[in-house]
C-alpha positions, 0 to 999 in steps of 0.5 A: 500499500505504501509503495502504491502511494508513493507511486501515486504521488510521483505521478501527479502531485495534484491528484495523488492525495485523492488517489491515495484516499481512494486506495485507502478506502478500497484497502479498508473495504477489503480488510473489513470484508475479510474481518466479517468473513473470519467473524462469521466462520468463528460464529459458525464454529462456535455454534457447531461446538455448542451443538456437539456439546449439548448433544453430548450432555443429552447423551449423558443424561439419558 
């Protein structure tokens, strides 16, 4: 990301801040998408583990 920003600034000092801001927004969006995906996977795993735990408890109570 830093190298992209430096390259943009070298190309045009007038448009560089806007292009850097756009690049940062794009990178931030990608990071948020990955964070949401990881969170969703973690919640799915926790739900599965909880279901399995409840099933084992039900077997013990039977």
